[in-house]
MARDRENZA-897046 format. One record per residue (C-alpha): z, x, y. Coordinates in Angstrom, 3 decimals. Layout:
R  z  x  y
R  Z  X  Y
...
***
This chain:
R  z  x  y
R  -3.817  2.662  -8.526
R  -4.314  5.746  -6.373
R  -1.918  6.696  -3.608
R  -3.215  5.254  -0.272
R  -2.105  8.359  1.647
R  -3.981  10.649  -0.715
R  -7.078  8.440  -0.568
R  -6.958  8.554  3.233
R  -6.469  12.326  3.230
R  -9.382  12.943  0.881
R  -11.794  10.580  2.649
R  -10.995  11.577  6.233
R  -10.649  15.262  5.354
R  -14.190  15.242  3.969
R  -15.440  13.366  7.049
R  -13.840  15.942  9.358
R  -15.270  18.783  7.293
R  -18.778  17.293  7.464
R  -18.496  16.961  11.263
R  -17.284  20.555  11.582
R  -20.074  21.781  9.292
R  -22.655  19.866  11.355
R  -21.374  21.364  14.625
R  -21.502  24.866  13.145
R  -25.086  24.285  12.012
R  -25.992  23.210  15.572
R  -24.690  26.520  16.966
R  -27.278  29.309  17.020
R  -26.311  31.929  14.446
R  -27.326  34.763  16.747
R  -24.740  33.995  19.444
R  -22.892  37.150  20.380
R  -19.253  37.357  19.237
R  -19.524  34.148  17.208
R  -18.068  34.315  13.725
R  -18.589  31.010  11.915
R  -15.554  31.355  9.655
R  -13.233  32.218  12.515
R  -14.634  29.422  14.666
R  -14.323  26.861  11.850
R  -10.776  27.935  11.054
R  -9.847  27.784  14.735
R  -11.241  24.260  15.037
R  -9.388  23.147  11.911
R  -6.124  24.642  13.189
R  -6.509  22.848  16.512
R  -6.912  19.584  14.578
R  -3.775  20.353  12.528
R  -1.801  21.185  15.664
R  -2.892  17.927  17.281
R  -1.842  15.960  14.198
R  1.582  17.637  14.360
R  1.995  17.148  18.099
R  3.655  13.728  17.846
R  6.283  14.599  15.214
R  7.125  17.847  17.001
R  7.447  16.063  20.341
R  9.830  13.666  18.553
R  11.979  16.584  17.427
R  10.560  17.687  14.069
R  11.060  21.368  13.271
R  7.725  23.156  13.838
R  8.567  25.807  11.232
R  9.089  23.141  8.552
R  5.725  21.623  9.457
R  4.040  25.032  9.166
R  5.668  25.627  5.767
R  4.526  22.183  4.574
R  0.955  22.777  5.796
R  0.883  26.279  4.322
R  2.041  25.039  0.925
R  -0.739  22.446  0.793
R  -3.330  24.928  2.026
R  -2.386  27.240  -0.840
R  -2.739  24.357  -3.320
R  -6.195  23.454  -1.989
R  -7.368  27.082  -2.011
R  -6.153  27.548  -5.592
R  -8.228  24.507  -6.601
R  -11.279  26.131  -5.020
R  -10.611  29.378  -6.899
R  -10.384  27.498  -10.210
R  -13.651  25.683  -9.509
R  -15.473  28.937  -8.687
R  -17.936  29.953  -11.385
R  -17.060  33.191  -13.137
***
């Protein structure tokens, strides 16, 4: 049986990505000073910060949360690199 937390993460993460992708596609590509990668990353970071708001307000160490998020981001990006055709 799969881990419920991991199932949730995978399913909702893909849903959030699809929404972000859709919003980017709705934005005219010719808009001045609009970099899609920067905008998408900014939106994703706002979502991460909002997820971490509650534990930080309850006293969690923000630096530990950043380290945790960074570690997982590196894992996910390594998976993408391995999947990339050579």
